[in-house]
OpenMM code with the backbone's topology and positions (N, CA, C; nanometers):
from openmm import Vec3, app, unit

residues = "MET GLY VAL ILE VAL GLU VAL PHE PHE TRP ALA ALA VAL PHE LEU GLY THR ALA ALA LEU LEU PHE CYS SER VAL TYR ALA LEU ILE LEU PHE SER ASP LEU THR VAL ASP HIS ILE ASN PRO ILE GLU LEU CYS GLU LEU ILE ASN ARG LEU VAL ILE PRO GLU TYR VAL GLY HIS ILE LEU LEU SER LEU LEU ILE LEU LEU ARG GLY TYR PHE ILE PRO ALA ILE LEU ASN VAL PRO LEU ILE ALA PHE HIS VAL TRP ARG TYR LYS GLU ARG ARG HIS LEU LEU ASP ASN THR SER ILE PHE ASN GLN VAL GLU LYS GLU ARG ASN ILE SER GLN LEU LYS LEU ALA HIS HIS MET LEU MET PHE PHE ILE TYR LEU TYR PHE PHE ILE LEU ALA LEU VAL SER ASP".split()
positions = [
    Vec3(-2.6663, 1.6768, 0.3206),
    Vec3(-2.6388, 1.5616, 0.2341),
    Vec3(-2.4911, 1.5564, 0.1888),
    Vec3(-2.4295, 1.6711, 0.1735),
    Vec3(-2.2873, 1.6727, 0.1303),
    Vec3(-2.1912, 1.6240, 0.2377),
    Vec3(-2.2319, 1.6460, 0.3651),
    Vec3(-2.1520, 1.6047, 0.4754),
    Vec3(-2.1497, 1.4524, 0.4862),
    Vec3(-2.2659, 1.3954, 0.4569),
    Vec3(-2.2790, 1.2423, 0.4672),
    Vec3(-2.1897, 1.1834, 0.3623),
    Vec3(-2.2026, 1.2389, 0.2341),
    Vec3(-2.1190, 1.1888, 0.1343),
    Vec3(-1.9716, 1.2050, 0.1593),
    Vec3(-1.9340, 1.3099, 0.2149),
    Vec3(-1.7913, 1.3366, 0.2501),
    Vec3(-1.7445, 1.2368, 0.3623),
    Vec3(-1.8320, 1.2061, 0.4591),
    Vec3(-1.7971, 1.1062, 0.5637),
    Vec3(-1.7737, 0.9743, 0.5035),
    Vec3(-1.8704, 0.9325, 0.4206),
    Vec3(-1.8607, 0.7960, 0.3489),
    Vec3(-1.7375, 0.7865, 0.2598),
    Vec3(-1.7097, 0.9025, 0.1909),
    Vec3(-1.5905, 0.9035, 0.1080),
    Vec3(-1.4706, 0.8773, 0.1830),
    Vec3(-1.4462, 0.9514, 0.2920),
    Vec3(-1.3248, 0.9318, 0.3776),
    Vec3(-1.3242, 0.7968, 0.4486),
    Vec3(-1.4407, 0.7526, 0.4880),
    Vec3(-1.4471, 0.6155, 0.5441),
    Vec3(-1.4010, 0.5145, 0.4465),
    Vec3(-1.4382, 0.5242, 0.3158),
    Vec3(-1.3931, 0.4296, 0.2201),
    Vec3(-1.2450, 0.4433, 0.1924),
    Vec3(-1.1932, 0.5630, 0.1906),
    Vec3(-1.0541, 0.5850, 0.1704),
    Vec3(-0.9681, 0.5308, 0.2893),
    Vec3(-1.0293, 0.5518, 0.4074),
    Vec3(-0.9651, 0.4992, 0.5311),
    Vec3(-0.9590, 0.3517, 0.5261),
    Vec3(-1.0698, 0.2841, 0.4822),
    Vec3(-1.0633, 0.1421, 0.4802),
    Vec3(-0.9692, 0.0888, 0.3729),
    Vec3(-0.9625, 0.1548, 0.2561),
    Vec3(-0.8757, 0.1212, 0.1529),
    Vec3(-0.7323, 0.1265, 0.1902),
    Vec3(-0.6944, 0.2314, 0.2728),
    Vec3(-0.5613, 0.2505, 0.3151),
    Vec3(-0.5306, 0.1450, 0.4285),
    Vec3(-0.6321, 0.1031, 0.5017),
    Vec3(-0.6125, -0.0032, 0.5995),
    Vec3(-0.5834, -0.1338, 0.5311),
    Vec3(-0.6425, -0.1589, 0.4148),
    Vec3(-0.6085, -0.2820, 0.3341),
    Vec3(-0.4673, -0.2727, 0.2890),
    Vec3(-0.4194, -0.1542, 0.2445),
    Vec3(-0.2895, -0.1410, 0.1902),
    Vec3(-0.1875, -0.1625, 0.3106),
    Vec3(-0.2206, -0.1071, 0.4281),
    Vec3(-0.1360, -0.1304, 0.5392),
    Vec3(-0.1307, -0.2817, 0.5722),
    Vec3(-0.2384, -0.3548, 0.5687),
    Vec3(-0.2348, -0.4933, 0.5887),
    Vec3(-0.1381, -0.5640, 0.4947),
    Vec3(-0.1451, -0.5253, 0.3647),
    Vec3(-0.0524, -0.5900, 0.2645),
    Vec3(0.0901, -0.5650, 0.2997),
    Vec3(0.1275, -0.4497, 0.3438),
    Vec3(0.2633, -0.4201, 0.3847),
    Vec3(0.3079, -0.4900, 0.5045),
    Vec3(0.2205, -0.5047, 0.6032),
    Vec3(0.2551, -0.5745, 0.7219),
    Vec3(0.2692, -0.7197, 0.7001),
    Vec3(0.1746, -0.7716, 0.6190),
    Vec3(0.1756, -0.9100, 0.5822),
    Vec3(0.3065, -0.9492, 0.5136),
    Vec3(0.3489, -0.8642, 0.4164),
    Vec3(0.4741, -0.8853, 0.3521),
    Vec3(0.5933, -0.8906, 0.4460),
    Vec3(0.5940, -0.7968, 0.5331),
    Vec3(0.7005, -0.7889, 0.6328),
    Vec3(0.7086, -0.9142, 0.7234),
    Vec3(0.5892, -0.9605, 0.7636),
    Vec3(0.5791, -1.0840, 0.8415),
    Vec3(0.6355, -1.2010, 0.7596),
    Vec3(0.5999, -1.2139, 0.6320),
    Vec3(0.6472, -1.3241, 0.5491),
    Vec3(0.7991, -1.3200, 0.5284),
    Vec3(0.8495, -1.2010, 0.5145),
    Vec3(0.9986, -1.1889, 0.5025),
    Vec3(1.0681, -1.2304, 0.6252),
    Vec3(1.0177, -1.1917, 0.7365),
    Vec3(1.0738, -1.2354, 0.8699),
    Vec3(1.0585, -1.3830, 0.8906),
    Vec3(0.9448, -1.4407, 0.8443),
    Vec3(0.9255, -1.5811, 0.8540),
    Vec3(1.0347, -1.6591, 0.7659),
    Vec3(1.0669, -1.5976, 0.6501),
    Vec3(1.1635, -1.6584, 0.5644),
    Vec3(1.3040, -1.6621, 0.6297),
    Vec3(1.3412, -1.5550, 0.6930),
    Vec3(1.4687, -1.5424, 0.7582),
    Vec3(1.4875, -1.6381, 0.8769),
    Vec3(1.3839, -1.6727, 0.9388),
    Vec3(1.3908, -1.7670, 1.0531),
    Vec3(1.3521, -1.9160, 1.0067),
    Vec3(1.3294, -1.9333, 0.8814),
    Vec3(1.2932, -2.0699, 0.8273),
    Vec3(1.1605, -2.1220, 0.8639),
    Vec3(1.0659, -2.0404, 0.8836),
    Vec3(0.9239, -2.0801, 0.9094),
    Vec3(0.8474, -2.1068, 0.7754),
    Vec3(0.8999, -2.0539, 0.6709),
    Vec3(0.8363, -2.0640, 0.5375),
    Vec3(0.9377, -2.0859, 0.4316),
    Vec3(0.9056, -2.1594, 0.3342),
    Vec3(1.0047, -2.1893, 0.2275),
    Vec3(0.9942, -2.0848, 0.1147),
    Vec3(1.0953, -2.0614, 0.0391),
    Vec3(1.1054, -1.9510, -0.0520),
    Vec3(0.9837, -1.9649, -0.1598),
    Vec3(0.9533, -2.0806, -0.1987),
    Vec3(0.8516, -2.0973, -0.3044),
    Vec3(0.7148, -2.0465, -0.2523),
    Vec3(0.6808, -2.0843, -0.1287),
    Vec3(0.5523, -2.0490, -0.0710),
    Vec3(0.5481, -1.8884, -0.0464),
    Vec3(0.6641, -1.8403, -0.0048),
    Vec3(0.6776, -1.6916, 0.0275),
    Vec3(0.6491, -1.6226, -0.1103),
    Vec3(0.7128, -1.6535, -0.2216),
    Vec3(0.6956, -1.5830, -0.3460),
    Vec3(0.5532, -1.6044, -0.3936),
    Vec3(0.4983, -1.7195, -0.3851),
    Vec3(0.3532, -1.7457, -0.4263),
    Vec3(0.2627, -1.6436, -0.3440),
    Vec3(0.2839, -1.6366, -0.2142),
    Vec3(0.1910, -1.5511, -0.1366),
    Vec3(0.2061, -1.4102, -0.1634),
    Vec3(0.3385, -1.3591, -0.1780),
    Vec3(0.3609, -1.2222, -0.1989),
    Vec3(0.3255, -1.1815, -0.3491),
    Vec3(0.3456, -1.2626, -0.4446),
    Vec3(0.3177, -1.2347, -0.5793),
    Vec3(0.1678, -1.2267, -0.6011),
    Vec3(0.0974, -1.2976, -0.5242),
    Vec3(-0.0552, -1.2879, -0.5311),
    Vec3(-0.1055, -1.1501, -0.4886),
    Vec3(-0.0351, -1.0818, -0.4084),
    Vec3(-0.0767, -0.9549, -0.3542),
    Vec3(-0.0291, -0.8402, -0.4345),
    Vec3(0.0631, -0.8539, -0.5196),
    Vec3(0.1347, -0.7366, -0.5813),
    Vec3(0.0351, -0.6578, -0.6678),
    Vec3(-0.0229, -0.7220, -0.7670),
    Vec3(-0.1122, -0.6522, -0.8635),
    Vec3(-0.2365, -0.5903, -0.7903),
    Vec3(-0.3094, -0.6657, -0.7010),
    Vec3(-0.4104, -0.5970, -0.6255),
    Vec3(-0.3704, -0.4814, -0.5426),
    Vec3(-0.2440, -0.4889, -0.4893),
    Vec3(-0.1901, -0.3738, -0.4056),
    Vec3(-0.1702, -0.2544, -0.4960),
    Vec3(-0.1058, -0.2811, -0.6067),
    Vec3(-0.0784, -0.1664, -0.7038),
    Vec3(-0.2076, -0.1007, -0.7588),
    Vec3(-0.2980, -0.1806, -0.8008),
    Vec3(-0.4296, -0.1330, -0.8474),
    Vec3(-0.5080, -0.0586, -0.7420),
    Vec3(-0.5050, -0.1144, -0.6313),
    Vec3(-0.5810, -0.0580, -0.5166),
    Vec3(-0.5294, 0.0819, -0.4797),
    Vec3(-0.3935, 0.0885, -0.4777),
    Vec3(-0.3319, 0.2142, -0.4512),
    Vec3(-0.3551, 0.3142, -0.5545),
    Vec3(-0.3471, 0.2824, -0.6831),
    Vec3(-0.3691, 0.3688, -0.7898),
    Vec3(-0.5118, 0.4144, -0.7834),
    Vec3(-0.6072, 0.3242, -0.7741),
    Vec3(-0.7500, 0.3734, -0.7709),
    Vec3(-0.7840, 0.4524, -0.6533),
    Vec3(-0.7285, 0.4299, -0.5376),
    Vec3(-0.7476, 0.5134, -0.4163),
    Vec3(-0.6933, 0.6529, -0.4437),
    Vec3(-0.5752, 0.6584, -0.5025),
    Vec3(-0.5186, 0.7917, -0.5319),
    Vec3(-0.5981, 0.8679, -0.6376),
    Vec3(-0.6487, 0.8007, -0.7420),
    Vec3(-0.7240, 0.8590, -0.8400),
    Vec3(-0.8588, 0.9156, -0.7796),
    Vec3(-0.9212, 0.8319, -0.6880),
    Vec3(-1.0413, 0.8706, -0.6271),
    Vec3(-1.0241, 1.0048, -0.5451),
    Vec3(-0.9047, 1.0078, -0.4766),
    Vec3(-0.8796, 1.1264, -0.3949),
    Vec3(-0.8510, 1.2391, -0.4846),
    Vec3(-0.7824, 1.2195, -0.5961),
    Vec3(-0.7591, 1.3326, -0.6915),
    Vec3(-0.8880, 1.3816, -0.7581),
    Vec3(-0.9767, 1.2904, -0.7972),
    Vec3(-1.0970, 1.3283, -0.8645),
    Vec3(-1.1955, 1.4017, -0.7554),
    Vec3(-1.1701, 1.3760, -0.6357),
    Vec3(-1.2508, 1.4434, -0.5327),
    Vec3(-1.2022, 1.5875, -0.5013),
    Vec3(-1.0841, 1.6162, -0.5554),
    Vec3(-1.0264, 1.7484, -0.5413),
    Vec3(-0.9325, 1.7741, -0.4299),
    Vec3(-0.8848, 1.6634, -0.3650),
    Vec3(-0.7851, 1.6723, -0.2621),
    Vec3(-0.6435, 1.6586, -0.3188),
    Vec3(-0.5931, 1.7664, -0.3644),
    Vec3(-0.4581, 1.7574, -0.4422),
    Vec3(-0.3420, 1.7267, -0.3546),
    Vec3(-0.3344, 1.7740, -0.2358),
    Vec3(-0.2146, 1.7510, -0.1491),
    Vec3(-0.2011, 1.5963, -0.1197),
    Vec3(-0.3056, 1.5355, -0.0650),
    Vec3(-0.2930, 1.3889, -0.0403),
    Vec3(-0.2630, 1.3145, -0.1773),
    Vec3(-0.3211, 1.3586, -0.2862),
    Vec3(-0.2957, 1.2927, -0.4103),
    Vec3(-0.1535, 1.3019, -0.4602),
    Vec3(-0.0924, 1.4235, -0.4332),
    Vec3(0.0417, 1.4423, -0.4701),
    Vec3(0.1399, 1.3617, -0.3822),
    Vec3(0.0969, 1.3484, -0.2539),
    Vec3(0.1810, 1.2726, -0.1629),
    Vec3(0.1860, 1.1170, -0.2048),
    Vec3(0.0910, 1.0690, -0.2873),
    Vec3(0.0891, 0.9388, -0.3275),
    Vec3(0.1698, 0.9170, -0.4587),
    Vec3(0.2021, 1.0249, -0.5246),
    Vec3(0.2680, 1.0121, -0.6566),
    Vec3(0.4060, 0.9393, -0.6549),
    Vec3(0.4910, 0.9660, -0.5558),
    Vec3(0.6134, 0.8917, -0.5555),
    Vec3(0.6005, 0.7364, -0.5352),
    Vec3(0.5101, 0.6924, -0.4644),
    Vec3(0.4970, 0.5466, -0.4464),
    Vec3(0.4352, 0.4861, -0.5710),
    Vec3(0.3392, 0.5659, -0.6364),
    Vec3(0.2758, 0.5136, -0.7594),
    Vec3(0.3791, 0.5058, -0.8714),
    Vec3(0.4697, 0.6114, -0.8762),
    Vec3(0.5752, 0.6095, -0.9792),
    Vec3(0.6685, 0.4883, -0.9601),
    Vec3(0.6940, 0.4584, -0.8278),
    Vec3(0.7758, 0.3448, -0.7962),
    Vec3(0.7134, 0.2190, -0.8402),
    Vec3(0.5846, 0.2026, -0.8153),
    Vec3(0.5123, 0.0805, -0.8511),
    Vec3(0.5110, 0.0736, -1.0099),
    Vec3(0.4881, 0.1843, -1.0800),
    Vec3(0.4905, 0.1757, -1.2269),
    Vec3(0.6202, 0.1394, -1.2751),
    Vec3(0.7289, 0.1922, -1.2209),
    Vec3(0.8668, 0.1576, -1.2642),
    Vec3(0.8949, 0.0081, -1.2380),
    Vec3(0.8580, -0.0471, -1.1288),
    Vec3(0.8768, -0.1809, -1.0937),
    Vec3(0.8027, -0.2772, -1.1878),
    Vec3(0.6802, -0.2292, -1.2188),
    Vec3(0.6025, -0.3094, -1.3153),
    Vec3(0.6568, -0.3102, -1.4581),
    Vec3(0.6945, -0.1966, -1.4997),
    Vec3(0.7473, -0.1824, -1.6376),
    Vec3(0.8853, -0.2546, -1.6498),
    Vec3(0.9680, -0.2609, -1.5408),
    Vec3(1.0895, -0.3224, -1.5460),
    Vec3(1.0823, -0.4724, -1.5102),
    Vec3(0.9613, -0.5202, -1.4947),
    Vec3(0.9346, -0.6581, -1.4556),
    Vec3(0.9987, -0.7037, -1.3289),
    Vec3(1.0045, -0.6109, -1.2345),
    Vec3(1.0681, -0.6393, -1.1031),
    Vec3(0.9579, -0.6461, -0.9915),
    Vec3(0.8269, -0.6515, -1.0327),
    Vec3(0.7219, -0.6511, -0.9375),
    Vec3(0.6997, -0.7875, -0.8743),
    Vec3(0.7412, -0.9004, -0.9433),
    Vec3(0.7188, -1.0323, -0.8931),
    Vec3(0.8532, -1.0902, -0.8415),
    Vec3(0.8433, -1.1570, -0.7293),
    Vec3(0.9643, -1.2158, -0.6653),
    Vec3(0.9896, -1.3544, -0.7329),
    Vec3(1.1143, -1.3831, -0.7470),
    Vec3(1.1648, -1.5115, -0.7977),
    Vec3(1.2153, -1.5983, -0.6832),
    Vec3(1.1600, -1.7167, -0.6778),
    Vec3(1.1983, -1.8023, -0.5594),
    Vec3(1.3371, -1.8555, -0.5697),
    Vec3(1.4083, -1.8464, -0.6845),
    Vec3(1.5374, -1.8982, -0.6928),
    Vec3(1.6413, -1.7989, -0.6438),
    Vec3(1.6071, -1.6678, -0.6454),
    Vec3(1.7036, -1.5676, -0.6019),
    Vec3(1.6524, -1.4811, -0.4820),
    Vec3(1.5470, -1.5331, -0.4170),
    Vec3(1.4878, -1.4563, -0.3046),
    Vec3(1.5796, -1.4323, -0.1931),
    Vec3(1.6712, -1.5221, -0.1578),
    Vec3(1.7612, -1.4984, -0.0480),
    Vec3(1.8551, -1.3900, -0.0725),
    Vec3(1.8917, -1.3640, -0.2042),
    Vec3(1.9794, -1.2437, -0.2336),
    Vec3(1.8964, -1.1229, -0.2280),
    Vec3(1.7648, -1.1223, -0.2443),
    Vec3(1.6853, -1.0001, -0.2491),
    Vec3(1.6037, -0.9726, -0.1219),
    Vec3(1.6067, -1.0622, -0.0217),
    Vec3(1.5164, -1.0501, 0.0826),
    Vec3(1.5413, -0.9298, 0.1720),
    Vec3(1.6627, -0.8767, 0.1825),
    Vec3(1.6869, -0.7550, 0.2614),
    Vec3(1.6385, -0.6391, 0.1868),
    Vec3(1.6595, -0.6339, 0.0570),
    Vec3(1.6213, -0.5201, -0.0205),
    Vec3(1.4599, -0.5131, -0.0321),
    Vec3(1.4006, -0.6391, -0.0445),
    Vec3(1.2551, -0.6332, -0.0463),
    Vec3(1.1925, -0.5949, 0.0883),
    Vec3(1.2640, -0.6437, 0.1937),
    Vec3(1.2088, -0.6011, 0.3347),
    Vec3(1.2148, -0.4530, 0.3470),
    Vec3(1.3298, -0.3921, 0.3012),
    Vec3(1.3330, -0.2524, 0.3224),
    Vec3(1.2340, -0.1765, 0.2353),
    Vec3(1.2004, -0.2261, 0.1165),
    Vec3(1.0966, -0.1671, 0.0329),
    Vec3(0.9652, -0.1841, 0.1032),
    Vec3(0.9338, -0.2953, 0.1643),
    Vec3(0.8125, -0.3161, 0.2362),
    Vec3(0.8026, -0.2214, 0.3605),
    Vec3(0.9198, -0.1992, 0.4230),
    Vec3(0.9153, -0.1079, 0.5387),
    Vec3(0.8785, 0.0400, 0.4926),
    Vec3(0.9461, 0.0689, 0.3821),
    Vec3(0.9157, 0.2136, 0.3318),
    Vec3(0.7709, 0.2226, 0.2879),
    Vec3(0.7164, 0.1205, 0.2251),
    Vec3(0.5727, 0.1208, 0.1944),
    Vec3(0.4913, 0.1397, 0.3158),
    Vec3(0.5274, 0.0564, 0.4144),
    Vec3(0.4451, 0.0641, 0.5422),
    Vec3(0.4515, 0.2050, 0.5969),
    Vec3(0.5715, 0.2706, 0.5999),
    Vec3(0.5867, 0.3997, 0.6550),
    Vec3(0.4928, 0.5028, 0.5698),
    Vec3(0.4977, 0.4829, 0.4382),
    Vec3(0.4154, 0.5789, 0.3527),
    Vec3(0.2628, 0.5553, 0.3878),
    Vec3(0.2252, 0.4262, 0.3860),
    Vec3(0.0817, 0.3996, 0.4175),
    Vec3(0.0407, 0.4412, 0.5519),
    Vec3(0.1288, 0.4304, 0.6499),
    Vec3(0.0982, 0.4825, 0.7841),
    Vec3(0.0835, 0.6358, 0.7883),
    Vec3(0.1670, 0.7018, 0.7213),
    Vec3(0.1621, 0.8477, 0.7017),
    Vec3(0.0273, 0.8828, 0.6430),
    Vec3(-0.0051, 0.8230, 0.5320),
    Vec3(-0.1243, 0.8557, 0.4552),
    Vec3(-0.2502, 0.8166, 0.5423),
    Vec3(-0.2383, 0.7058, 0.6139),
    Vec3(-0.3463, 0.6653, 0.7053),
    Vec3(-0.3871, 0.7721, 0.8056),
    Vec3(-0.2832, 0.8415, 0.8616),
    Vec3(-0.3059, 0.9423, 0.9658),
    Vec3(-0.3580, 1.0734, 0.8962),
    Vec3(-0.3132, 1.0974, 0.7720),
    Vec3(-0.3552, 1.2168, 0.7009),
    Vec3(-0.5030, 1.1988, 0.6667),
    Vec3(-0.5444, 1.0794, 0.6201),
    Vec3(-0.6766, 1.0469, 0.5767),
    Vec3(-0.7673, 1.0463, 0.7117),
    Vec3(-0.7137, 1.0011, 0.8250),
    Vec3(-0.7903, 1.0025, 0.9491),
    Vec3(-0.8216, 1.1482, 0.9832),
    Vec3(-0.7214, 1.2382, 0.9601),
    Vec3(-0.7508, 1.3811, 0.9909),
    Vec3(-0.8682, 1.4328, 0.9059),
    Vec3(-0.8600, 1.4020, 0.7788),
    Vec3(-0.9702, 1.4472, 0.6908),
    Vec3(-1.1025, 1.3823, 0.7187),
    Vec3(-1.0896, 1.2634, 0.7634),
    Vec3(-1.2162, 1.1901, 0.8019),
    Vec3(-1.2796, 1.2560, 0.9261),
    Vec3(-1.1987, 1.2884, 1.0308),
    Vec3(-1.2527, 1.3566, 1.1420),
    Vec3(-1.2902, 1.4995, 1.1049),
    Vec3(-1.2239, 1.5633, 1.0189),
    Vec3(-1.2691, 1.7032, 0.9843),
    Vec3(-1.4010, 1.6910, 0.9148),
    Vec3(-1.4230, 1.5887, 0.8348),
    Vec3(-1.5574, 1.5701, 0.7698),
    Vec3(-1.6669, 1.5432, 0.8699),
    Vec3(-1.6292, 1.4669, 0.9729),
    Vec3(-1.7303, 1.4396, 1.0806),
    Vec3(-1.7752, 1.5628, 1.1575),
    Vec3(-1.6763, 1.6531, 1.1809),
    Vec3(-1.7123, 1.7687, 1.2695),
    Vec3(-1.7495, 1.8908, 1.1971),
    Vec3(-1.7454, 1.8877, 1.0578),
    Vec3(-1.7813, 2.0027, 0.9795),
    Vec3(-1.9333, 2.0110, 0.9666),
    Vec3(-1.9765, 2.1356, 0.9480),
    Vec3(-2.1176, 2.1598, 0.9314),
    Vec3(-2.1649, 2.1576, 0.7958),
] * unit.nanometer
topology = app.Topology()
chain = topology.addChain("A")
for resn in residues:
    res = topology.addResidue(resn, chain)
    for name in ("N", "CA", "C"):
        topology.addAtom(name, app.Element.getBySymbol(name[0]), res)
């Protein structure tokens, strides 16, 4: 019974991380569309601002779930990005402003690339734990 719970736990974490990866890739695509003029700044800011809070909450809940399950190393690896999200939220820098987006587009793209790299790393770490749960007795 414990193995089945463990497999379902890691499958849920795996899917949650896939959703976070999707958010990062989607933001990168939108930023590249802005630079080649396929999307206007107002639409870009609306689309990205709609994803910010769900992304932050999803990442924090996923990390708390991992921490409560007793996997301290993966939980600790998530702390820097959570701290960055909390800092941006407290400083009111989490939402994009369509009047100044062209000045911030390079910085925001770099942030999205770093988030993508973090989520990819965690994706493969969670994949390892998922496979470990599948093959364990």
